N, C-alpha and C positions, 0 to 999 in steps of 0.2 A: 715273637720272641724278643724280649728286651735283655740284652747282655750288657752288664755294667762293670763286671768284676773279672779280674784275672787271678787265678789261684795257682801257685807253684808249690809243689810238695816234693821233698827229698826224703825218701825212706830207706834206711840202711839197717845193718845188723844190730846197732845199739840204740838208735834214736830216729825219730821222724820230725822234720821241720816243715812248717806251713807258712806261706806268705801270701796274703790276700791283698790285692791292690784295686782300688776303685779308679777306673780309667780317666774319668773327667777331672777329678780332684787330685789324683795320685796319692790319696791317703792309703797308708799301708798298715795291715794288722798281722801280727805274728803269733805263732804258738809252737810249742815243742812237746813231744811225747816220747813214749818208749819204743822198743824195737819195731821195725816195719819191713823186715825182709820176708817177702811172700814165698820165697823158696825155702826158708827155714821153718816158719810157722805161720801159715796163711791166716788162720783165725785170729791169732794175736796181732798180726800185722794190720789186718783190716780193722780190728777193734781200736788200735792206736791211731790209725788214719782217721777213723770216724771221730775220735775225741778231738783231734786238732782241727778237723773241718768244722765241727760244731762250735768249737771255741772261737775261731776267727769269724764265723758267721754271727755268733752272739755278740762279739765285739763290734762288728760293723753294721749289723742289721740286715745283712745280705741273705738272700734265699739261694739255694742250690741252683734253681732255674735261672738265676741272674749271672751264673758263673761259667767261664771257660776255664777248665782245669787241665793242667799237665802234671802228671806224677812220674817222678823218676824213682823207681823202686828196685831194690835188690831182688833179682828174680823176675823183673819186668820184661826181660827178653823172651820169656815164655808166653806165647799167645794164649795158651790154655789157662795159665795162672792169671794173666791179665784179664781175661774174660771172666774168670771166676770172681775176681775183685769187683768188676763192674756189676755182675749179677748180685753179689752179696750187698754191695752198697745200695742197690736199687730195691731188692726184694726184702732183705732183712732189716736194713737201716733206713729205708725210704729216702735215700739221698739220690736225686737224679739231676745231674748238672745239665746246663744248656749244651755242653760238649765236654767229653772227657777223653783224654789221650794218655795212655800208660806206656812208659818207656822203661828200659833198664836204667838204673841210676848211673851206669857207665856212659850211656848216651847223653843224659842231661849234664853229667860231669864234663863230657867231651865238648859240648856247646858252651859250657860256662868257663872252662879253663882258658880259652883264648877268645872269649866273648863272641863266639859264633864263627870265628875264622878258622881255616884249615889247620889241623895239628894232630899230634899223637898224644894220647893221655894214658897213663898207667895209674890206676887207683889202688892204693894200699890201705885197707882198713881192716875190718873184721875178716873180709874176704879180699880177693885180688882179681882185677880184671883190666884188660887193655882195650883201647878203642882208637880208631883212626877216622878222622873227618877229612875227606878228600876235597879238592877244589871244586868238584862237581856237586858238592853237598851230599855225597853218598857217605854213609857211616858203616864201619865194619867193627864188630866186636871180636875180641880175642881172649880166650880163657874165660874165667868166671863161671865155670860150669857147676859150681856149688861145692860145699864143704866135703861131701862124701867122696867126691872123685877128683876135685881140683882145688882152686883157691890157693895154690902155692904162691907164697909171697905175702899172704895175709896174716893178720894177728892170730886168727883161730888156728892156723897151721903152726905158728910159733908155739902157742900154748899146747897144742897136741903133741908136738915133738918133746916139749919139756915134760909133759905127763908121761910119755912113753919112757923117758929116762928114769922117772920115778918108779914106774912099774918094773923096769929091768933091775933096779936096785933092790926092790922088795923081793923079786924072784931069786936074785943071786945072793943077797946078803941079809935079807929079812929086815933091812932098815936102809934109810936113805944115806948116801955116801958123799954127795957133792953139796956145795953151798946151795945150788939151785934146787936140788931135790929135797934137801932139808927144809928150805923155805916153803916149797910146795906142800910137803907133808904137814906143815903147820896148818894148812888150810884144808887139805884133803884127808889127812890121817895117815897112819903107817900100816894099817892092817888091810888085808884083802876085803874084809867085810865093809869097812868104812869107805875105801876107795871105790869098790864096786857100786856102793849106794850112790856115790857122786857121779860115777860114769853113766849110770842108767838115766840120770836126769839131766846130764850136761848137754847144753846146746852150744853152737859155734861161738856165741857171745861170751859164754862162760869160759871157754878155752882162751878166747882173745884177751880176757882180763889178766891173763898171766904174762902177756907180752911185755908190759912195762917192767916187770920183775926180771925177765930175761935180759932186757937191755941194760938194766941197772947193774947186773952182775957180769957183764961181758968182759971186763978187765980183771976180774978176780976169781972167775970160775971157768975151768976148762970146758965143762959141759955146756954152760951158757954160751961160750964162745963157739962150740961146735954147732949148736942150734942156729946161731946167727950166721955162721959161715954157710950153712945149708940154705938159710933164708935168703942171704945175699945172692947165691947162685940162682935161686928161683926168681928173684926180682930181675936179675940180668937177663935171664931167659925170656921172661915175660916182656921186657922192654924190646928185646931183639925181635920177638915174634910180632909184637904190636906195630913196630915201625916197618917191618919187612924191608923193601928196597926204597921206601919213601924218604925224601929229603926234608920232610916236614919237621917243625920243632917238636921236641919231646918234653912233656910236662909230667912231673910226678905230683899226685895229689893224695889226700886222705890223711888220716891220723898217724900213719906210720911213714909218711913220705919223707919228712925231714930226717928222722933217725935212720931210716934205711938209706937215704941218699948219701949220708956220711960214711956208709960202709962200702959204697960202690968204688970200683977202680977210678982213679982221678981222671983218666981220659974220658970215661963215660959221664962223670959228674960235670965236666966242663962242657959237655954237649947238651946238657939239659937247659930248658928255658923256664922262666918264672911263671907261676900260675896267676891269672888275672881274675878268676872267678871260680865259684864252686858249683856243685850239683844243683843247688837251689837257684843260683844265677842262671844256669842253663835251662832249668825248667821254666823260669820266668821268661827267658828269651823265646823259647818255643811257644809258651802260652800267649805272649803278646803277639807273636807272628800269627798264631792260630786265631786269635781274637780279631785281628785285622782282616784275615781271610774271610771270617764270618761277616764282619761289618761291610767290607768292600764288595765281596762276591755274593753275599746273602746265602751262604751255604755252610754246612758244618765241617766239611772237608776232613772227615775222620778217616784214618787209614783203614 
């Protein structure tokens, strides 16, 4: 087995990023694609992962058998889903890496945020999840159980709450009443038929697309402010659960990190540490470590 490349992949609810590095030259090749949350839409996620894998391989001339890959995927904490991804890549798309490790994107974010050093990370994106990396290199996930039952603090939940206020307006007044619900109705419609049609097709990423609108109206719409008040409470709860009794530095990451941080109590804001890297960085750190395990120990060292 000749292993020459390290592949890091970060797949979330809105996009997937790939970074392939040739280890001797350190030449790097990158690609980006659509949503890759295996817990939201497994088939679509794998399809988008395959596209970016094939793209970086075409750019570099690498073969899958030359590559040690680590994928940090939304939903990757599920061993069942992770195994399904491996099977689909191999049997349907005929992609078989020298070694493939699949983690939750929360774990790769955890390793990236403090460049592999112990810390607590709370990721706020389409979904929301916390993770803690201990000094003994043990990692623990908190929350992130998926949109249907959890992900409180994420953009999809913000969008869902906003849509629920629109539904309430339609039920009570037959038309939207607040600035937020009026703006939503411009996209979803004002009738039960139009809104029901959207709801049947809506995925978490579709709800998450409304979160910028909610934030933009927070100072001029009471309903938007109510949504963000509840969102802030969820973020505080997730931070507290994630750090537990640990004195480790706490880092907020993800697309909603900055706007959410500004809503937190000042005492909590002052306790937060800056982020040093992202999920793709963490996947690369783990992939390089795994690569050296293979080279130095002559084994695949798969979990």
